[in-house]
C-alpha positions as CSV (number, residue, x, y, z in Angstrom):
1,X,0.0,0.0,0.0
2,X,1.3,3.4,-1.0
3,X,1.6,6.0,1.8
4,X,-0.9,8.8,1.2
5,X,-3.1,11.2,3.1
6,X,-6.0,8.7,3.1
7,X,-3.7,5.9,4.2
8,X,-2.5,7.9,7.2
9,X,-5.8,9.3,8.2
10,X,-7.8,6.1,7.8
11,X,-6.5,4.4,11.0
12,X,-6.1,5.6,14.6
13,X,-2.4,5.0,14.7
14,X,-1.8,7.0,11.4
15,X,-3.8,9.9,12.8
16,X,-1.9,9.8,16.1
17,X,1.4,9.9,14.1
18,X,0.3,13.1,12.4
19,X,-0.8,14.6,15.7
20,X,2.6,13.7,17.3
21,X,4.5,15.3,14.5
22,X,2.9,18.7,15.4
23,X,3.5,18.0,19.1
24,X,7.3,17.5,18.4
25,X,7.6,21.1,17.1
26,X,10.3,22.9,19.2
27,X,8.9,25.0,22.1
28,X,7.4,28.3,21.2
29,X,4.2,30.3,21.7
30,X,2.2,28.5,19.0
31,X,3.4,25.1,20.1
32,X,2.7,25.8,23.8
33,X,-0.8,27.2,23.1
34,X,-1.6,24.1,20.9
35,X,-0.2,21.7,23.6
36,X,-2.6,23.1,26.2
37,X,-5.5,23.3,23.8
38,X,-5.0,19.7,22.8
39,X,-4.6,18.6,26.4
40,X,-7.9,20.2,27.6
41,X,-9.9,19.2,24.5
42,X,-8.6,15.6,24.8
43,X,-9.4,15.4,28.5
44,X,-13.0,16.2,27.8
45,X,-13.2,13.4,25.3
46,X,-11.2,10.8,27.3
47,X,-13.4,8.0,28.7
48,X,-10.5,6.5,30.7
49,X,-10.5,7.6,34.4
50,X,-7.6,8.4,36.6
51,X,-5.8,10.9,34.4
52,X,-3.9,13.5,36.4
53,X,-3.3,17.0,35.1
54,X,-0.7,19.1,36.8
55,X,-2.0,22.6,37.7
56,X,0.3,25.4,38.8
57,X,-0.9,27.8,41.5
58,X,-4.0,27.6,43.7
59,X,-5.8,24.4,42.6
60,X,-8.8,25.3,44.7
61,X,-9.5,28.3,42.6
62,X,-8.8,26.7,39.3
63,X,-11.6,26.2,36.8
64,X,-10.9,23.7,34.0
65,X,-11.1,25.5,30.6
66,X,-13.6,24.2,28.1
67,X,-11.8,23.7,24.8
68,X,-13.7,22.3,21.9
69,X,-12.2,20.2,19.1
70,X,-12.6,23.2,16.8
71,X,-10.6,25.4,19.1
72,X,-7.9,22.8,19.4
73,X,-7.8,22.5,15.7
74,X,-7.4,26.3,15.3
75,X,-4.5,26.3,17.8
76,X,-2.8,23.4,15.9
77,X,-3.3,25.1,12.6
78,X,-1.0,27.9,13.8
79,X,1.8,25.4,14.5
80,X,4.3,25.1,11.6
81,X,5.1,21.6,10.3
82,X,8.6,20.9,11.5
83,X,11.4,19.7,9.4
84,X,10.6,16.0,8.8
85,X,14.0,14.5,9.4
86,X,14.4,10.7,9.7
87,X,14.9,11.1,13.4
88,X,11.7,13.1,14.0
89,X,9.6,10.8,11.8
90,X,10.9,7.8,13.7
91,X,10.2,9.5,17.1
92,X,6.6,10.3,16.0
93,X,6.1,6.8,14.8
94,X,7.4,5.3,18.1
95,X,5.1,7.6,20.1
96,X,2.1,6.6,18.0
97,X,3.0,2.9,18.5
98,X,3.7,3.2,22.2
99,X,0.4,4.9,22.9
100,X,-1.7,2.1,21.4
101,X,-4.1,0.4,23.8
102,X,-6.8,-2.1,22.7
103,X,-8.2,-3.2,26.0
104,X,-9.9,0.1,26.9
105,X,-11.6,3.1,25.3
106,X,-9.3,5.2,23.2
107,X,-7.3,8.0,24.8
108,X,-8.8,11.4,24.4
109,X,-6.1,12.5,21.9
110,X,-7.1,9.6,19.6
111,X,-10.7,10.6,19.8
112,X,-9.8,14.2,19.1
113,X,-7.7,13.2,16.1
114,X,-10.6,11.4,14.6
115,X,-12.9,14.4,14.7
116,X,-13.9,16.3,11.5
117,X,-12.5,19.5,13.1
118,X,-9.0,18.1,13.1
119,X,-9.2,16.6,9.6
120,X,-7.9,19.7,7.7
121,X,-5.1,20.2,10.2
122,X,-3.9,16.6,10.0
123,X,-4.3,16.5,6.2
124,X,-1.5,19.0,5.8
125,X,0.7,17.0,8.1
126,X,-0.2,13.7,6.3
127,X,0.7,15.2,2.9
128,X,4.1,16.2,4.2
129,X,4.8,12.9,5.9
130,X,3.7,10.9,2.8
131,X,6.2,12.9,0.7
132,X,9.1,12.7,3.2
133,X,12.1,10.6,2.2
134,X,12.3,9.0,5.6
135,X,9.1,7.1,5.1
136,X,10.2,5.3,1.9
137,X,10.9,2.0,3.8
138,X,7.5,2.1,5.5
139,X,5.7,0.5,2.6
140,X,8.3,-2.2,1.9
141,X,7.9,-5.9,2.5
142,X,10.0,-8.1,4.8
143,X,13.6,-7.3,4.4
144,X,15.0,-10.8,4.6
145,X,18.7,-9.9,4.7
146,X,18.6,-7.8,7.8
147,X,16.3,-9.5,10.3
148,X,17.0,-9.7,14.0
149,X,15.0,-11.0,17.0
150,X,14.6,-9.1,20.2
151,X,14.5,-10.9,23.6
152,X,13.6,-8.6,26.4
153,X,15.8,-8.5,29.5
154,X,15.6,-11.9,31.2
155,X,12.7,-13.4,29.1
156,X,13.4,-17.1,28.4
157,X,14.0,-18.2,24.8
158,X,11.5,-20.7,23.5
159,X,12.9,-24.1,22.5
160,X,9.7,-25.5,21.0
161,X,9.1,-25.8,17.3
162,X,6.9,-23.3,15.5
163,X,4.6,-26.1,14.5
164,X,4.0,-27.1,18.1
165,X,3.5,-23.5,19.1
166,X,0.9,-22.8,16.4
167,X,-1.0,-26.0,17.2
168,X,-1.1,-25.0,20.9
169,X,-2.2,-21.5,20.0
170,X,-5.3,-23.0,18.3
171,X,-6.2,-25.3,21.2
172,X,-5.8,-22.4,23.7
173,X,-7.9,-20.1,21.6
174,X,-10.7,-22.7,21.4
175,X,-10.6,-23.2,25.2
176,X,-10.7,-19.5,25.8
177,X,-13.7,-19.0,23.5
178,X,-15.5,-21.8,25.3
179,X,-14.7,-20.3,28.7
180,X,-15.8,-16.8,27.8
181,X,-18.9,-18.0,26.1
182,X,-20.2,-19.3,29.5
183,X,-20.0,-15.7,30.7
184,X,-21.3,-13.9,27.6
185,X,-23.5,-11.6,29.6
186,X,-20.7,-10.2,31.8
187,X,-20.0,-6.8,30.2
188,X,-17.1,-6.2,32.6
189,X,-15.1,-9.2,31.6
190,X,-11.8,-8.5,29.9
191,X,-10.3,-11.2,27.6
192,X,-7.4,-11.4,25.3
193,X,-7.0,-8.3,23.3
194,X,-4.4,-9.2,20.7
195,X,-4.9,-10.7,17.2
196,X,-1.4,-11.9,16.6
197,X,0.0,-15.4,16.1
198,X,1.5,-17.2,19.1
199,X,3.8,-14.8,21.0
200,X,6.4,-17.5,21.5
201,X,6.9,-17.9,17.8
202,X,10.1,-16.5,16.3
203,X,9.5,-12.9,15.4
204,X,11.8,-10.3,14.0
205,X,12.2,-6.9,12.5
206,X,14.7,-5.2,10.1
207,X,17.9,-3.7,11.4
208,X,18.4,-0.1,10.4
209,X,22.1,0.7,10.6
210,X,23.7,1.3,14.0
211,X,20.3,1.9,15.6
212,X,19.7,-1.8,15.7
213,X,16.4,-3.6,14.9
214,X,13.3,-1.4,14.9
215,X,11.7,-3.9,17.2
216,X,13.7,-2.4,20.0
217,X,11.8,0.9,19.7
218,X,8.5,0.2,17.9
219,X,6.7,-1.5,20.7
220,X,3.0,-1.1,21.6
221,X,2.4,0.0,25.2
222,X,6.1,-0.5,26.0
223,X,6.8,-1.4,29.6
224,X,10.2,0.5,30.0
225,X,12.7,-2.3,29.5
226,X,16.3,-0.9,29.6
227,X,18.1,-4.0,28.3
228,X,17.5,-6.6,25.6
229,X,19.2,-9.4,23.8
230,X,19.4,-9.1,20.0
231,X,20.1,-12.0,17.7
232,X,20.4,-11.7,13.9
233,X,18.7,-14.4,12.0
234,X,18.7,-15.9,8.5
235,X,15.1,-15.6,7.3
236,X,13.6,-18.9,6.3
237,X,12.8,-19.7,2.7
238,X,9.2,-19.7,1.6
239,X,6.3,-17.3,1.1
240,X,5.8,-14.5,3.5
241,X,2.3,-13.1,3.6
242,X,2.3,-9.3,3.5
243,X,-0.2,-7.3,5.5
244,X,0.0,-3.9,3.9
245,X,-3.4,-2.5,4.7
246,X,-7.0,-3.4,5.8
247,X,-7.7,-5.2,2.5
248,X,-4.9,-7.8,2.9
249,X,-5.9,-8.4,6.6
250,X,-9.6,-8.8,5.6
251,X,-8.6,-11.3,2.8
252,X,-6.6,-13.4,5.4
253,X,-9.5,-13.4,7.8
254,X,-11.9,-14.5,5.1
255,X,-9.6,-17.3,3.9
256,X,-8.9,-18.6,7.4
257,X,-11.6,-17.2,9.8
258,X,-11.3,-17.9,13.5
259,X,-14.3,-16.5,15.6
260,X,-13.2,-14.7,18.7
261,X,-16.5,-12.9,19.7
262,X,-16.7,-14.3,23.2
263,X,-13.2,-13.4,24.3
264,X,-12.9,-10.1,22.4
265,X,-16.4,-8.7,22.5
266,X,-15.7,-6.4,25.5
267,X,-12.1,-5.3,24.9
268,X,-12.5,-4.6,21.2
269,X,-15.9,-3.1,21.9
270,X,-14.3,-0.7,24.4
271,X,-11.4,0.1,22.0
272,X,-13.5,0.6,18.8
273,X,-17.1,1.4,20.0
274,X,-18.4,-1.5,17.9
275,X,-20.7,-4.3,19.0
276,X,-21.1,-7.5,17.1
277,X,-19.2,-10.6,15.9
278,X,-15.4,-10.6,15.8
279,X,-13.0,-12.7,13.8
280,X,-9.2,-13.0,13.5
281,X,-7.1,-15.2,11.3
282,X,-6.7,-18.9,12.2
283,X,-2.9,-18.7,12.5
284,X,-2.5,-22.5,12.7
285,X,-4.1,-22.7,9.3
286,X,-2.1,-19.8,7.9
287,X,1.1,-21.6,9.1
288,X,0.3,-24.4,6.7
289,X,0.5,-22.2,3.7
290,X,3.4,-19.7,4.5
291,X,6.8,-19.4,6.2
292,X,5.8,-16.2,7.9
293,X,3.5,-13.1,8.0
294,X,4.8,-9.5,7.9
295,X,3.0,-6.3,8.9
296,X,4.5,-3.3,7.1
297,X,4.7,0.1,8.7
298,X,2.1,1.4,6.2
299,X,-0.1,-1.6,7.0
300,X,0.2,-0.9,10.7
301,X,-0.6,2.8,10.4
302,X,-3.7,2.2,8.2
303,X,-5.0,-0.9,9.9
304,X,-4.0,-1.3,13.6
305,X,-6.9,-0.6,16.0
306,X,-9.3,0.0,13.1
307,X,-12.6,-1.8,12.6
308,X,-12.2,-4.0,9.4
309,X,-15.6,-5.0,8.1
310,X,-15.9,-8.6,7.0
311,X,-19.6,-8.7,6.0
312,X,-21.4,-11.7,7.2
313,X,-18.4,-12.8,9.2
314,X,-18.5,-9.7,11.4
315,X,-15.4,-7.6,11.8
316,X,-11.7,-7.8,12.8
317,X,-8.9,-5.6,13.9
318,X,-5.1,-5.7,14.1
319,X,-3.9,-5.5,17.7
320,X,-0.8,-6.2,19.7
321,X,1.5,-6.3,16.6
322,X,4.4,-4.0,16.1
323,X,5.1,-2.3,12.7
324,X,7.6,-4.1,10.4
325,X,7.3,-7.2,12.6
326,X,7.3,-10.7,11.1
327,X,6.1,-13.8,12.8
328,X,7.8,-16.9,11.5
329,X,5.9,-20.3,11.1
330,X,9.1,-22.0,10.0
331,X,12.2,-22.6,12.1
332,X,14.8,-19.8,11.9
333,X,18.6,-20.1,12.0
334,X,20.7,-17.6,13.9
335,X,23.3,-15.9,11.7
336,X,25.4,-14.3,14.4
337,X,25.8,-14.5,18.2
338,X,23.3,-12.9,20.5
339,X,24.2,-9.3,21.4
340,X,23.3,-7.3,24.5
341,X,21.7,-3.9,23.9
342,X,20.9,-1.2,26.5
343,X,18.7,1.8,26.5
344,X,19.8,5.3,27.6
345,X,16.8,7.6,27.5
346,X,15.2,7.0,24.0
347,X,18.4,5.6,22.5
348,X,19.4,1.9,22.2
349,X,23.0,1.1,21.8
350,X,25.0,-2.2,21.7
351,X,26.6,-2.9,25.0
């Protein structure tokens, strides 16, 4: 899928990326005014409780300002689009990924970014992002020659074969559906929220120069790990299914549908506002026809967290899957020794 204004603004992560680009503008009067306007407008739209807003001065005499989406849009319209360097684009992308959450209602900023008031503001950002040289690799397929796996801190490495892991995934999913179906009327029940293959499968991302694999940084709802083990791999031979947008995800769901309404009805309902039947791909069946499945950055931005209509089957969504990540259904071979990487602030370096 080619990166375009429509591609970026069709999905919640793409819209959040465009919003984060404007929020990365160096400090100045316009940027500060927009930051406050977005903060207050988003807070009014946020269904999640427990958000804390720092208030300077006498809190007892403070009255929360009422800022509408239109007013927030007007403030953002005065913010100039920053120079879209590779570093700034990657930072905006990592923020959009880190702030993904599919087990609760969307954050107020995501609701705000989806309003018609913000559309013209985000359109000008999307046009600039789509034309930036730093996004050229976002639409590419799996880069077989530079793949590396990330193992977080002290997480154990799986020793089971991909075939065993995929078969167990299916049996565990069936058991979960049966269990949640017995409690179908409990609207508070939270089940699995991801739509990925088995997490224990080998999975990798491309390595980009000295910055290491992008999987070190492009992590949904990251939990603050400061060390990881990185191991380059030789990508297996065989077909890799490419998810480059909602159409390719929908085609995969239709070819190998796996109903997950019982377990996902609440969490995906909270995240998307949709009620009804839910489906995800039957990854055990997909494993029989391909060596792996890859989600491009463009595919992620246009598809993750978005309701994908499947007609009579219901709907689906991509959740819990990092951009440029490939899950491998075939055994992988390591092409170099495992390396230790450490994080200092926002930067990962080889120890």
